[in-house]
C-alpha positions in Angstrom: -26.3 -5.3 14.6 -28.9 -2.6 14.5 -29.8 -1.4 11.0 -31.5 1.8 10.1 -32.3 2.4 6.4 -31.5 6.2 6.6 -30.7 9.0 9.0 -34.4 9.8 9.1 -35.1 6.3 10.2 -32.4 6.6 12.8 -34.1 9.6 14.4 -37.0 7.3 15.4 -34.7 4.8 17.2 -35.1 5.1 21.0 -32.9 2.4 22.6 -29.7 4.3 22.0 -28.2 3.5 25.4 -27.9 -0.2 24.4 -26.5 0.3 20.9 -23.3 -1.6 20.3 -23.2 -2.1 16.5 -25.0 0.3 14.3 -25.4 0.6 10.5 -27.2 3.5 8.9 -28.0 3.0 5.2 -27.9 -0.1 3.0 -25.2 -2.1 1.2 -27.5 -2.4 -1.8 -27.5 1.4 -2.3 -31.2 1.4 -2.9 -32.0 3.8 0.0 -32.2 7.6 -0.5 -29.1 9.6 0.4 -29.6 12.8 2.4 -27.6 15.9 3.3 -26.3 15.4 6.9 -24.9 17.4 9.7 -23.1 14.6 11.6 -22.6 16.6 14.8 -26.4 17.1 15.0 -27.6 13.6 14.1 -24.9 11.6 15.9 -25.3 12.5 19.6 -22.2 10.4 20.5 -22.3 11.5 24.1 -25.5 9.4 24.5 -24.0 6.1 23.4 -22.4 4.1 26.2 -21.9 0.9 24.4 -21.5 1.8 20.7 -18.2 0.4 19.5 -18.9 0.0 15.7 -20.6 2.5 13.4 -21.2 2.0 9.7 -22.7 4.6 7.4 -23.3 3.0 4.0 -24.7 4.7 0.9 -26.6 7.2 3.1 -25.0 10.6 2.7 -25.4 13.0 -0.4 -23.4 15.8 1.2 -21.9 16.8 4.5 -23.1 20.0 6.2 -20.8 22.3 8.3 -21.4 23.2 11.9 -19.7 26.6 11.9 -17.2 27.6 14.5 -17.3 24.6 16.8 -16.5 21.0 16.7 -18.0 18.6 19.3 -15.4 16.5 21.1 -16.3 13.1 22.6 -13.2 11.9 24.3 -15.0 9.3 26.3 -16.8 7.7 23.4 -16.5 3.9 23.3 -16.3 3.9 19.5 -13.5 1.7 18.1 -14.3 1.2 14.5 -16.1 3.8 12.2 -16.8 3.2 8.5 -18.2 5.5 5.9 -18.6 3.8 2.6 -20.4 4.6 -0.7 -21.4 8.1 0.4 -20.9 11.4 -1.5 -18.5 13.7 0.3 -16.2 15.4 -2.3 -14.8 18.0 0.1 -14.0 17.4 3.7 -13.3 20.3 6.0 -12.9 21.0 9.7 -16.3 20.8 11.5 -17.6 18.1 9.3 -16.8 15.2 11.7 -17.2 15.2 15.5 -13.9 14.6 17.3 -13.5 11.2 18.9 -10.8 8.7 19.3 -10.9 5.3 17.5 -8.8 2.4 16.4 -9.8 2.5 12.8 -11.5 5.2 10.7 -12.5 4.0 7.2 -13.5 6.5 4.5 -13.3 4.2 1.5 -15.2 4.9 -1.7 -16.8 8.2 -0.8 -15.9 10.2 -3.9 -13.5 12.3 -1.8 -11.6 14.9 -3.9 -10.1 17.1 -1.3 -9.4 17.1 2.5 -8.8 20.6 3.9 -6.1 21.5 6.4 -7.3 20.8 9.9 -10.1 18.5 9.0 -8.8 15.7 11.3 -6.3 17.7 13.3 -7.8 16.7 16.7 -8.9 13.2 15.9 -7.0 10.4 17.7 -7.1 7.8 15.0 -4.8 4.8 15.1 -5.5 3.5 11.6 -7.0 5.6 8.8 -8.1 4.3 5.3 -8.9 6.7 2.5 -8.7 4.2 -0.4 -10.9 4.2 -3.5 -11.5 7.9 -3.7 -10.6 10.7 -6.1 -7.9 12.7 -4.4 -5.0 14.2 -6.4 -3.2 16.1 -3.7 -2.7 15.8 0.1 -2.5 19.1 1.8 -0.2 19.6 4.8 -2.4 19.2 8.0 -5.2 17.4 6.2 -4.5 14.0 7.8 -4.5 13.2 11.5 -1.5 14.6 13.3 -2.1 12.7 16.6 0.6 10.7 18.4 -1.9 7.8 18.2 -1.8 7.6 14.4 0.3 4.5 13.2 -1.3 3.5 9.9 -2.4 5.5 6.9 -3.7 3.8 3.7 -4.6 5.9 0.6 -4.8 3.3 -2.2 -6.4 3.7 -5.5 -6.8 7.4 -5.7 -5.3 9.8 -8.3 -2.5 11.2 -6.1 0.4 13.0 -7.8 1.6 15.2 -5.0 1.9 15.2 -1.2 2.8 18.4 0.7 5.6 18.4 3.2 4.3 17.9 6.7 1.3 15.7 5.7 2.2 12.8 8.0 2.5 12.5 11.8 5.9 11.6 13.1 4.5 8.5 14.8 3.5 6.9 11.5 4.6 3.2 11.1 2.8 2.1 8.0 2.0 4.1 4.8 0.3 2.5 1.8 0.1 4.6 -1.4 -0.5 1.9 -3.9 -2.4 2.4 -7.2 -1.9 6.2 -7.5 -0.3 8.3 -10.2 3.0 9.3 -8.5 6.0 10.0 -10.7 8.1 11.3 -7.7 7.8 12.2 -4.1 10.2 14.7 -2.7 12.3 13.4 0.2 11.1 16.1 2.6 7.7 14.4 2.6 9.3 11.4 4.5 11.7 13.5 6.6 9.7 13.3 9.8 8.4 9.7 9.6 11.6 8.1 10.9 9.6 5.4 12.7 8.2 4.1 9.4 8.3 0.3 9.2 6.3 -0.3 6.1 6.2 1.8 2.9 4.3 0.5 -0.2 4.3 2.5 -3.4 3.3 -0.2 -5.9 1.3 0.4 -9.1 2.4 4.0 -9.6 4.6 5.7 -12.3 7.9 6.0 -10.5 11.0 5.7 -12.8 13.4 6.0 -9.9 13.3 5.1 -6.2 12.5 8.1 -3.9 15.3 9.1 -1.6 14.4 7.0 1.5 17.9 5.9 2.7 17.2 7.7 6.1 14.2 5.5 6.8 16.4 3.0 8.6 13.5 1.4 10.5 11.9 0.0 7.4 10.9 -3.6 7.5 8.9 -3.7 4.3 9.5 -1.6 1.2 7.4 -2.3 -1.9 7.8 -0.4 -5.1 6.6 -3.1 -7.5 4.7 -2.5 -10.7 6.4 0.8 -11.6 9.0 1.8 -14.2 12.2 1.5 -12.2 15.2 0.8 -14.4 18.1 1.6 -12.1 18.9 1.3 -8.4 21.1 4.0 -6.9 23.8 2.7 -4.5 23.5 2.9 -0.8 19.7 3.3 -0.6 19.3 0.1 1.5 22.7 0.0 3.1 21.6 1.1 6.5 18.2 -0.6 6.6 19.3 -3.4 8.9 15.7 -4.3 9.8 14.5 -4.8 6.2 12.8 -8.1 5.7 11.0 -7.7 2.4 12.2 -5.7 -0.6 9.7 -5.9 -3.5 11.2 -4.6 -6.8 9.2 -6.9 -9.0 7.4 -5.9 -12.2 9.7 -3.1 -13.1 12.2 -2.5 -15.9 15.4 -3.5 -14.1 18.2 -4.8 -16.4 21.5 -4.3 -14.6 23.4 -7.5 -13.9 25.2 -5.8 -11.0 21.9 -5.1 -9.2 22.7 -7.1 -6.1 25.9 -5.2 -5.6 24.0 -1.9 -5.9 21.5 -2.9 -3.3 24.3 -3.2 -0.7 22.0 -5.0 1.8 24.1 -5.9 4.9 25.9 -9.3 5.0 23.9 -12.0 6.8 20.8 -10.0 6.9 17.7 -12.2 6.4 15.6 -10.6 3.7 13.3 -11.6 0.8 14.2 -9.7 -2.4 11.6 -9.9 -5.0 13.0 -9.2 -8.5 10.3 -11.2 -10.4 9.2 -10.1 -13.9 11.9 -7.5 -14.6 14.2 -7.6 -17.6 17.3 -9.3 -16.1 19.3 -11.5 -18.4 22.1 -12.3 -16.0 23.3 -11.6 -12.4 26.8 -10.8 -11.4 27.3 -12.4 -8.0 30.9 -11.3 -7.6 31.4 -10.0 -4.0 27.7 -10.6 -3.1 26.9 -12.5 0.0 23.7 -14.5 -0.3 23.7 -15.6 3.3 20.2 -15.1 4.7 18.9 -13.9 1.4 15.9 -15.4 -0.4 15.5 -14.2 -4.0 12.3 -14.2 -6.1 13.5 -14.3 -9.7 10.8 -15.9 -11.9 9.7 -14.1 -15.0 13.0 -12.6 -15.9 14.2 -13.3 -19.5 17.4 -15.1 -18.4 20.1 -15.8 -21.0 19.8 -19.6 -21.7 23.6 -19.7 -22.2 24.4 -18.7 -18.6 21.2 -19.8 -16.8 22.4 -23.3 -15.8 25.5 -21.9 -14.1 23.5 -19.0 -12.5 20.9 -21.4 -11.2 23.6 -23.4 -9.5 25.1 -20.4 -7.8 21.6 -19.4 -6.6 20.8 -22.9 -5.3 19.4 -22.7 -1.7 18.4 -19.1 -2.1 15.4 -19.5 -4.4 12.0 -18.6 -3.3 9.2 -21.2 -3.0 7.6 -19.6 -6.0 10.7 -20.0 -8.1 11.0 -23.6 -7.3 7.3 -24.2 -8.1 7.5 -22.4 -11.4 10.7 -24.1 -12.6 9.4 -27.5 -11.7 6.1 -27.1 -13.5 7.6 -27.3 -16.9 4.9 -24.9 -18.2 6.7 -21.6 -17.6 9.5 -20.2 -19.8 12.5 -19.2 -17.8 15.2 -18.1 -20.4 15.6 -16.9 -23.9 18.2 -18.2 -26.4 19.5 -14.8 -27.5 22.0 -16.5 -29.9 19.2 -17.9 -32.1 18.0 -14.5 -33.2 19.0 -12.5 -36.2 18.9 -9.1 -34.5 22.0 -7.0 -35.0 21.3 -4.9 -31.8 20.5 -6.0 -28.3 17.7 -3.5 -28.0 15.8 -5.3 -30.8 15.1 -8.2 -28.3 12.7 -6.0 -26.3 9.6 -7.0 -28.2 10.5 -10.7 -27.6 11.0 -10.0 -23.9 7.5 -8.4 -23.8 6.0 -11.5 -25.3 8.0 -13.6 -22.8 6.5 -11.6 -19.9 3.0 -12.1 -21.3 3.5 -15.8 -21.3 4.8 -15.9 -17.8 1.9 -13.8 -16.5 -0.6 -16.2 -18.0 1.2 -19.1 -16.4 1.3 -17.2 -13.1 -2.5 -16.9 -13.0 -2.8 -20.7 -13.5 -0.3 -21.6 -10.8 -1.6 -19.2 -8.1 2.0 -18.5 -7.0 2.4 -15.0 -5.8 4.4 -13.0 -3.3 1.7 -11.6 -0.9 3.0 -9.5 1.9 0.2 -8.8 4.4 -0.2 -5.5 6.1 1.8 -4.8 9.3 4.1 -7.8 8.7 6.8 -6.5 11.0 4.9 -8.3 13.7 5.2 -11.7 11.9 7.6 -13.8 9.9 7.6 -12.9 6.3 7.0 -15.8 3.9 6.5 -16.3 0.2 3.3 -18.3 -0.2 2.4 -20.5 -3.1 -1.3 -21.5 -3.3 -2.3 -24.3 -5.6 
């Protein structure tokens, strides 16, 4: 790894033909940031071996090269990372055009990306996490046929314009944003999508995604979902992980509403919702693994329900129930509340206790990225 403290320092480096891994800047952030014209300082046509480029805490602003954008189609670059820089507005002509496997623009104070900024970039995997974006403009992201994965976690997104994503997209991660809804037209052209994660947002209903029949992973955990419309998952015959955990779901006929095909092997995570019972009439559990811990089950019906679910519990459920340290039901008869709704505060306290116990047990459902390539499992780590 060749390390230059700044772009000024990099100007004095002479052995550029043999560079393979280059870092400009410092992880400590103690170096002085500078205003940079990337197309002038990065003469990518001169690097015959450079595969990894890191620019860390080195840029105070990006300068435009007006009216042209250098293209380096033969560049050997594979992985490019900009981290800890200041680049609030990204436009066309800010970045040279080159192909790469992964382009990381994490934690750069990005507020807006203009239409056409990455129009000609052949990027397989792009990560824009930990920035400040509120809106994605149509045409702002790569539209290349090479683009398979886009990750925009932990921003402030509330809106995405129609036409923002390339039709070749297979994985989209929009966790930890501020979405309340996403119009269905946004997903209309990404029919090859295999993974869609929308956790830690403000959704109170599931976006209309029933036409995304290639989905293998759908995660909308940690939202405010209370009801599940029928037929959303009916045609998703490749679905292997459905994560609805940490929402406000109460309906005992939930499994009927999901309408997941009979005999389809799938993990359904319903942990830490507000389920008191489940009606299993007409529901085939063949091939299904259910994650159910943290729901305030009715103690009167729990033994019978537990028997009906036997063999379909997740590893985490079994671990929790066997520990003896985690509450798993509420004796609703013992209360003096005249109305069912008055139990909600007790359920909140129940959830708080379960979450504390969850931290101690280390038992979590952890779907890794791009899991359509691998078997999906629920892991419990002591």
